C-alpha positions as a Python dict, from the first residue, in 0.01 Angstrom:
ca = {
    (1, 'L'): (0, 0, 0),
    (2, 'S'): (-293, 146, 148),
    (3, 'L'): (-331, 394, 416),
    (4, 'K'): (-688, 457, 627),
    (5, 'I'): (-663, 773, 822),
    (6, 'D'): (-992, 855, 1034),
    (7, 'F'): (-1005, 1219, 1189),
    (8, 'N'): (-1122, 1340, 1545),
    (9, 'G'): (-1146, 1670, 1610),
    (10, 'N'): (-1278, 1990, 1410),
    (11, 'I'): (-1172, 2122, 1071),
    (12, 'S'): (-1328, 2442, 967),
    (13, 'S'): (-1292, 2399, 612),
    (14, 'R'): (-1216, 2178, 317),
    (15, 'F'): (-886, 2046, 368),
    (16, 'S'): (-590, 1815, 171),
    (17, 'L'): (-417, 1502, 282),
    (18, 'E'): (-29, 1502, 186),
    (19, 'F'): (214, 1201, 202),
    (20, 'Y'): (581, 1228, 204),
    (21, 'I'): (777, 875, 174),
    (22, 'Y'): (1172, 898, 327),
    (23, 'N'): (1404, 604, 241),
    (24, 'D'): (1592, 504, 568),
    (25, 'Q'): (1842, 776, 505),
    (26, 'G'): (1596, 1064, 570),
    (27, 'I'): (1584, 1149, 205),
    (28, 'L'): (1267, 1225, 45),
    (29, 'V'): (1134, 1001, -206),
    (30, 'F'): (810, 1099, -320),
    (31, 'V'): (512, 1311, -209),
    (32, 'G'): (153, 1285, -302),
    (33, 'G'): (-103, 1548, -231),
    (34, 'S'): (-490, 1501, -281),
    (35, 'G'): (-512, 1891, -331),
    (36, 'P'): (-212, 2022, -494),
    (37, 'H'): (-178, 1688, -719),
    (38, 'H'): (-506, 1561, -801),
    (39, 'G'): (-761, 1903, -717),
    (40, 'L'): (-928, 1695, -447),
    (41, 'Y'): (-1018, 1857, -164),
    (42, 'F'): (-1222, 1736, 139),
    (43, 'D'): (-1521, 1917, 327),
    (44, 'P'): (-1488, 1933, 706),
    (45, 'V'): (-1741, 1666, 749),
    (46, 'V'): (-1497, 1411, 621),
    (47, 'S'): (-1434, 1168, 889),
    (48, 'S'): (-1259, 924, 702),
    (49, 'V'): (-1009, 884, 405),
    (50, 'R'): (-838, 613, 282),
    (51, 'I'): (-491, 658, 21),
    (52, 'D'): (-389, 443, -222),
    (53, 'I'): (13, 430, -322),
    (54, 'G'): (131, 260, -594),
    (55, 'P'): (222, 7, -740),
    (56, 'L'): (573, 80, -537),
    (57, 'A'): (844, 119, -746),
    (58, 'L'): (1082, 141, -489),
    (59, 'T'): (1431, -53, -443),
    (60, 'S'): (1516, -290, -129),
    (61, 'G'): (1535, -73, 188),
    (62, 'K'): (1361, 61, 466),
    (63, 'Y'): (1128, 355, 413),
    (64, 'S'): (858, 556, 652),
    (65, 'I'): (570, 792, 582),
    (66, 'K'): (480, 1128, 699),
    (67, 'L'): (107, 1254, 687),
    (68, 'S'): (3, 1587, 690),
    (69, 'V'): (-363, 1749, 687),
    (70, 'V'): (-344, 2084, 536),
    (71, 'E'): (-596, 2371, 532),
    (72, 'G'): (-571, 2667, 286),
    (73, 'H'): (-178, 2765, 353),
    (74, 'D'): (-204, 2606, 729),
    (75, 'R'): (-85, 2267, 802),
    (76, 'L'): (-321, 2126, 1094),
    (77, 'D'): (-152, 1832, 1153),
    (78, 'V'): (139, 1621, 1074),
    (79, 'W'): (219, 1260, 1160),
    (80, 'D'): (585, 1176, 1115),
    (81, 'D'): (654, 824, 1065),
    (82, 'A'): (268, 743, 1065),
    (83, 'Q'): (364, 412, 849),
    (84, 'C'): (697, 241, 812),
    (85, 'F'): (771, -27, 555),
    (86, 'S'): (1030, -256, 407),
    (87, 'I'): (1129, -373, 68),
    (88, 'V'): (1272, -689, 137),
    (89, 'E'): (1392, -777, -207),
    (90, 'C'): (1370, -592, -553),
    (91, 'L'): (1402, -809, -840),
    (92, 'P'): (1234, -649, -1110),
    (93, 'F'): (1471, -768, -1445),
    (94, 'E'): (1388, -1097, -1416),
    (95, 'T'): (1748, -1214, -1295),
    (96, 'S'): (1913, -1249, -946),
    (97, 'W'): (2065, -978, -929),
    (98, 'D'): (1892, -771, -562),
    (99, 'I'): (1882, -421, -616),
    (100, 'P'): (1908, -210, -298),
    (101, 'S'): (1839, 160, -210),
    (102, 'H'): (2186, 220, -64),
    (103, 'R'): (2323, 126, -392),
    (104, 'E'): (2149, 190, -680),
    (105, 'G'): (1902, 469, -612),
    (106, 'V'): (1536, 422, -464),
    (107, 'C'): (1284, 394, -757),
    (108, 'V'): (1292, 142, -1036),
    (109, 'I'): (1244, 276, -1392),
    (110, 'E'): (1168, 71, -1681),
    (111, 'N'): (1469, 20, -1905),
    (112, 'R'): (1548, -185, -2201),
    (113, 'F'): (1862, -211, -2421),
    (114, 'H'): (1882, -287, -2803),
    (115, 'I'): (2160, -381, -3062),
    (116, 'L'): (2109, -146, -3337),
}
């Protein structure tokens, strides 16, 4: 999943971009931040940024992304529901068993079973 963000306006110092993914029940699933997670802060002259997210190991369901621009400790702008998307089907284990988020959690973590 890629998001392109274009900026209009004046930012006086370096800033960070943050995103929050929520499921359809409003539960926070994941947070990403250029500054806090990657040590990447953008100069005020930057007018466009692309965020690449994924691969998404999410179970089937509806999700929304909230975006935020942070300058220092101040949240300059917030876009609720900046992007919404659906995972239509989640079949990660080579079976016909769909894994819906309302029943089995929101993410798929690789797992294996072995006879000992």
